[in-house]
Backbone as CSV, one residue per row, in Angstrom:
resi,resn,N_x,N_y,N_z,CA_x,CA_y,CA_z,C_x,C_y,C_z
1,UNK,3.622,-1.859,-11.722,4.130,-3.108,-11.177,3.138,-4.225,-11.452
2,UNK,3.656,-5.374,-11.731,2.833,-6.544,-12.008,2.389,-7.208,-10.713
3,UNK,1.164,-7.666,-10.683,0.656,-8.402,-9.519,0.760,-9.902,-9.738
4,UNK,1.457,-10.313,-10.780,1.492,-11.721,-11.146,2.692,-12.474,-10.594
5,UNK,3.687,-11.786,-10.091,4.910,-12.462,-9.682,5.290,-12.095,-8.251
6,UNK,5.684,-13.086,-7.463,6.171,-12.784,-6.110,7.530,-12.097,-6.183
7,UNK,7.906,-11.460,-5.102,9.178,-10.744,-5.037,10.013,-11.336,-3.906
8,UNK,11.284,-11.572,-4.165,12.219,-12.020,-3.142,13.347,-11.013,-3.086
9,UNK,13.541,-10.400,-1.927,14.651,-9.470,-1.726,15.658,-10.110,-0.800
10,UNK,16.908,-9.892,-1.100,17.984,-10.425,-0.279,19.000,-9.314,-0.101
11,UNK,19.490,-9.141,1.115,20.490,-8.109,1.343,20.851,-7.988,2.806
12,UNK,21.684,-7.025,3.065,22.175,-6.785,4.421,21.038,-6.362,5.350
13,UNK,21.244,-6.539,6.645,20.281,-6.147,7.667,20.160,-4.632,7.740
14,UNK,18.936,-4.147,7.929,18.640,-2.727,8.200,18.985,-1.777,7.066
15,UNK,18.765,-2.219,5.823,18.983,-1.305,4.700,17.668,-0.793,4.113
16,UNK,16.514,-1.264,4.640,15.219,-0.749,4.217,14.441,-1.636,3.260
17,UNK,14.804,-2.902,3.130,14.105,-3.810,2.216,12.629,-3.943,2.588
18,UNK,12.360,-4.235,3.831,10.981,-4.442,4.272,10.167,-3.164,4.156
19,UNK,10.724,-2.051,4.560,10.013,-0.771,4.467,9.674,-0.435,3.024
20,UNK,10.598,-0.685,2.110,10.358,-0.428,0.690,9.208,-1.275,0.166
21,UNK,9.222,-2.547,0.484,8.175,-3.443,-0.010,6.818,-3.108,0.604
22,UNK,6.780,-2.788,1.895,5.512,-2.376,2.517,4.976,-1.117,1.840
23,UNK,5.829,-0.170,1.543,5.409,1.066,0.875,4.909,0.771,-0.536
24,UNK,5.650,-0.036,-1.298,5.229,-0.381,-2.657,3.893,-1.115,-2.655
25,UNK,3.723,-2.049,-1.726,2.465,-2.793,-1.650,1.298,-1.863,-1.343
26,UNK,1.467,-1.007,-0.358,0.405,-0.079,0.015,0.101,0.890,-1.123
27,UNK,1.118,1.403,-1.774,0.940,2.369,-2.857,0.246,1.770,-4.072
28,UNK,0.443,0.477,-4.296,-0.128,-0.168,-5.479,-1.385,-0.981,-5.171
29,UNK,-1.848,-0.942,-3.923,-3.064,-1.663,-3.559,-2.868,-3.159,-3.388
30,UNK,-1.640,-3.585,-3.154,-1.335,-5.006,-2.959,-1.203,-5.330,-1.481
31,UNK,-1.262,-6.612,-1.180,-1.047,-7.105,0.171,0.388,-7.597,0.290
32,UNK,1.023,-7.296,1.390,2.394,-7.733,1.625,2.391,-8.812,2.700
33,UNK,2.943,-9.969,2.375,3.086,-11.060,3.330,4.575,-11.258,3.553
34,UNK,5.008,-11.128,4.786,6.433,-11.197,5.103,6.802,-12.571,5.654
35,UNK,7.842,-13.155,5.075,8.419,-14.400,5.570,9.915,-14.176,5.675
36,UNK,10.455,-14.346,6.857,11.904,-14.229,7.028,12.560,-15.541,6.633
37,UNK,13.414,-15.485,5.629,14.166,-16.666,5.209,15.478,-16.726,5.969
38,UNK,15.778,-17.894,6.478,17.032,-18.108,7.188,17.374,-19.587,7.075
39,UNK,18.470,-19.991,7.642,18.915,-21.377,7.482,17.953,-22.400,8.077
40,UNK,17.019,-21.979,8.931,16.062,-22.902,9.542,14.667,-22.800,8.923
41,UNK,14.484,-21.967,7.898,13.195,-21.859,7.219,12.919,-23.173,6.498
42,UNK,11.696,-23.700,6.675,11.360,-24.933,5.976,10.072,-24.760,5.175
43,UNK,9.763,-25.754,4.387,8.634,-25.713,3.472,7.305,-25.461,4.184
44,UNK,7.154,-25.973,5.400,5.898,-25.818,6.136,5.549,-24.352,6.377
45,UNK,6.538,-23.501,6.506,6.269,-22.087,6.723,5.559,-21.475,5.511
46,UNK,5.815,-22.023,4.330,5.193,-21.523,3.106,3.878,-22.215,2.778
47,UNK,3.845,-23.546,2.833,2.662,-24.277,2.381,1.740,-24.710,3.511
48,UNK,2.244,-24.807,4.720,1.423,-25.201,5.854,1.797,-26.569,6.386
49,UNK,1.132,-26.953,7.480,1.412,-28.244,8.107,0.254,-28.603,9.035
50,UNK,0.257,-29.840,9.485,-0.728,-30.263,10.474,-0.221,-29.910,11.864
51,UNK,-1.112,-29.328,12.664,-0.757,-28.941,14.029,-2.014,-29.000,14.885
52,UNK,-1.839,-29.053,16.188,-2.985,-29.072,17.106,-3.688,-27.721,17.077
53,UNK,-5.026,-27.754,16.976,-5.792,-26.510,17.029,-6.109,-26.163,18.483
54,UNK,-6.959,-25.162,18.698,-7.282,-24.711,20.055,-7.934,-25.796,20.910
55,UNK,-8.634,-26.725,20.254,-9.286,-27.799,21.010,-8.380,-29.019,21.180
56,UNK,-7.174,-28.963,20.626,-6.242,-30.073,20.744,-6.328,-31.080,19.612
57,UNK,-7.253,-30.851,18.661,-7.391,-31.754,17.519,-6.378,-31.381,16.438
58,UNK,-5.975,-32.378,15.677,-5.032,-32.169,14.594,-5.755,-31.516,13.422
59,UNK,-5.243,-30.387,12.953,-5.855,-29.659,11.850,-4.757,-29.074,10.970
60,UNK,-5.077,-28.875,9.701,-4.096,-28.297,8.790,-4.069,-26.785,8.969
61,UNK,-2.894,-26.242,9.188,-2.712,-24.800,9.329,-2.067,-24.292,8.045
62,UNK,-2.761,-23.419,7.331,-2.267,-22.883,6.064,-0.971,-22.123,6.264
63,UNK,-0.066,-22.259,5.322,1.160,-21.485,5.322,0.925,-20.122,4.693
64,UNK,1.911,-19.266,4.748,1.756,-17.907,4.242,1.546,-17.859,2.739
65,UNK,2.131,-18.760,1.979,1.937,-18.770,0.527,0.501,-19.144,0.184
66,UNK,-0.076,-20.107,0.878,-1.443,-20.543,0.600,-2.471,-19.490,0.955
67,UNK,-2.187,-18.647,1.911,-3.144,-17.616,2.306,-3.324,-16.573,1.220
68,UNK,-2.389,-16.487,0.286,-2.445,-15.475,-0.762,-3.000,-15.997,-2.076
69,UNK,-3.287,-17.286,-2.153,-3.762,-17.864,-3.412,-5.267,-17.813,-3.470
């Protein structure tokens, strides 16, 4: 399997998509980052956004895509 391309799976609920990908990632030494896509998923979930940190200051919070780069 190539480590150069992301994978997007789409299908019915509870058919084993997530379990398959977790197994493939573990077997091949890759990291699996899960993002549930739905009608309310927006760009910030992938790239990040500004949000209040623990001290209440505005800070950029990395999205899941940026954590893997």
